[in-house]
Structures are given as structure tokens and as C-alpha cells.
C-alpha positions in Angstrom: 17.1 42.8 -60.2 15.4 43.7 -56.9 16.9 46.4 -54.8 18.7 45.1 -51.7 17.9 46.5 -48.3 19.8 46.5 -45.0 17.7 43.6 -43.7 18.4 41.3 -46.7 21.2 38.9 -45.9 22.2 36.0 -48.0 24.7 33.4 -47.0 26.8 31.4 -49.3 26.0 27.7 -49.3 28.6 25.4 -47.7 28.9 21.7 -48.3 30.5 19.4 -45.8 33.4 17.3 -47.2 32.6 13.7 -47.7 34.9 11.2 -46.0 34.6 7.6 -44.9 35.1 6.3 -41.4 37.7 3.6 -41.0 36.2 0.2 -40.0 37.1 -1.0 -36.5 37.4 -4.6 -35.7 37.9 -6.0 -32.2 41.1 -8.0 -31.8 40.4 -11.7 -31.3 41.8 -13.1 -28.1 41.6 -16.7 -27.0 41.1 -17.6 -23.4 44.0 -19.7 -22.0 43.2 -23.3 -21.7 44.0 -25.1 -18.5 42.6 -28.0 -16.5 41.2 -27.6 -13.1 43.2 -29.6 -10.5 41.4 -32.5 -9.0 41.4 -32.8 -5.3 40.5 -36.1 -3.9 39.0 -36.1 -0.5 40.7 -38.5 1.9 38.6 -41.4 2.8 37.9 -41.6 6.5 35.3 -43.1 8.7 33.0 -40.7 10.6 32.5 -41.9 14.2 28.9 -43.2 14.8 28.3 -40.7 17.7 29.2 -37.8 15.4 26.9 -39.1 12.7 24.1 -39.5 15.1 24.6 -36.0 16.5 24.6 -34.5 13.0 21.4 -36.4 12.0 19.6 -35.2 15.2 20.8 -31.7 14.6 19.6 -31.8 11.1 16.2 -33.2 12.1 15.9 -30.5 14.8 16.8 -27.8 12.3 14.2 -29.1 9.8 11.5 -29.1 12.5 12.4 -25.6 13.6 12.3 -24.4 10.0 8.8 -26.0 9.4 7.5 -24.4 12.6 8.9 -21.0 11.8 7.6 -21.2 8.2 4.1 -22.1 9.5 4.2 -19.2 12.0 5.3 -16.8 9.3 2.5 -17.9 7.0 0.0 -17.5 9.8 1.3 -14.0 10.6 1.1 -13.1 7.0 -2.5 -14.3 6.9 -3.3 -12.2 10.0 -1.8 -9.1 8.5 -3.7 -9.6 5.2 -7.0 -10.1 7.1 -6.4 -7.1 9.3 -5.6 -4.9 6.3 -8.7 -6.1 4.5 -10.9 -5.3 7.5 -9.3 -1.9 7.9 -9.6 -1.1 4.2 -13.3 -2.2 4.1 -14.0 -0.2 7.3 -12.3 2.9 6.1 -14.4 2.8 2.9 -17.6 2.5 5.0 -16.5 5.6 7.1 -15.7 7.6 4.0 -19.1 6.6 2.4 -20.9 7.7 5.6 -19.0 11.0 5.7 -19.9 11.6 2.0 -23.6 10.9 2.7 -23.6 13.3 5.7 -21.8 16.0 3.6 -24.4 15.6 0.8 -27.3 15.8 3.2 -25.8 18.9 4.9 -25.2 20.6 1.5 -28.8 19.8 0.3 -30.2 21.2 3.6 -28.1 24.3 3.2 -29.4 24.9 -0.4 -32.9 24.3 0.7 -32.4 26.8 3.5 -31.0 29.3 1.0 -34.0 28.9 -1.2 -36.4 29.4 1.7 -34.5 32.5 2.8 -34.8 34.1 -0.6 -38.6 33.5 -0.4 -39.0 35.0 3.1 -41.5 37.8 3.2 -40.6 39.3 6.6 -37.9 39.5 9.2 -39.9 37.3 11.6 -40.3 34.6 8.9 -36.5 34.8 8.3 -35.7 34.4 12.0 -38.1 31.4 12.2 -36.5 29.8 9.1 -33.0 30.3 10.5 -34.0 28.9 13.9 -35.6 25.8 12.5 -32.6 25.3 10.1 -30.1 25.6 12.9 -32.2 23.2 15.1 -32.4 20.7 12.2 -28.7 20.9 11.5 -27.9 20.4 15.2 -30.2 17.4 15.4 -28.6 16.0 12.2 -25.1 16.6 13.7 -26.0 14.7 16.9 -27.5 11.8 14.9 -24.5 11.6 12.6 -22.1 11.8 15.5 -23.8 8.8 17.1 -23.7 6.9 13.8 -20.1 7.7 13.3 -19.2 6.6 16.8 -21.0 3.3 16.3 -19.4 2.8 12.9 -15.9 3.6 14.1 -16.3 1.2 17.0 -17.5 -1.5 14.7 -14.6 -0.9 12.3 -12.1 -0.9 15.1 -13.5 -4.2 16.5 -13.5 -5.8 13.0 -10.0 -4.6 12.3 -8.7 -5.9 15.6 -10.5 -9.3 15.4 -7.8 -11.1 13.4 -5.0 -9.9 15.7 -7.0 -10.8 18.7 -7.8 -14.3 17.4 -4.1 -14.9 16.5 -2.9 -13.7 19.9 -5.4 -15.9 21.7 -4.3 -18.9 19.6 -0.6 -18.2 20.4 -1.4 -17.9 24.1 -3.3 -21.2 24.1 -0.4 -22.9 22.3 2.1 -21.4 24.8 0.0 -22.6 27.7 -0.1 -26.1 26.2 3.7 -26.2 25.7 4.5 -24.9 29.1 
């Protein structure tokens, strides 16, 4: 038999007693049975004037519903067109910004390569001067392009709203 140390611990095994759970069954209840009372509406004649007023009111309500439904559909179309224009325009702006960032990064790496190969301080100063001038010219050109692009996107985005408002104003003038 092996010698026992202070770190050896053995625990006696323990078995859980086995028992069976009682079965539970829901009590069966029946819903009470009853008949609904029948209410007969009294028969009466509706005056002709009242019937005519009700029919006119119903026709007016249907007409107003159709007009409001049409206006809601048109407004929904305008919002969808505006959103589509704005989404497309923002993608154009992002693409332009990414192109400008890539061009600027490429120019910076090229400048870094040329600085490493400079043989004198005078050459380094000339490289720096030409790089700064080129970057400034590129900045001016991209600023002009961004300005034109943002103006175009703004006009394209506002076009559906402008058309809808002009249509509404012309309809208002016709009805007035």
C-alpha cells in the first residue's frame, strides 16, 4: 500500500436516493353553456333628408380619403426620390474624397523617396518647395471640384422636393 501524504484526500462516494415524482394532471373544467340574448332592432323609417345627408357625407368622406391617400403616396415617392439622390450624391462625394486622399498619399510617398535621394541641402529645399507648390495646386483644384460636386449633389437632392412643391402650388392656384 502506498504511503499517504497530507495532500491526498479521498472522499467517500455518495449516491442520491431514487424516488419518483408524482404525476400531475390538470383538473378538467367545462365552460358554462348559455345562449346570447337576441336583440331585435326596432323597425323604423329613416327620413329621406337624413338618408340624403348621410349619403352625401359618405361620398365626401370617400373623396377626401382618396385625395389624402394620393397625396400621401406622392409624398412618399418624393421622400424616396430625395433619399436616393442624397445617397447617390454622398457616395460620389466619398469616392472623390478617397481619390484625393490616395493622390495626396502617393505624392507624399514620392516626395519622401526623393528627399532620401537628395544630394545637397539646396536640392532638398527645391524638392520641398516644388512639393508644397504641387500640393497647394492640387488642393485648389480638388477644392473647386468638391465645390462643384457638392453643388450638383445639393441640386439633385433638392430637385424632387422642388418639383413636388411647384406641383402643389400650381394645384393650389387652380383650386383658388
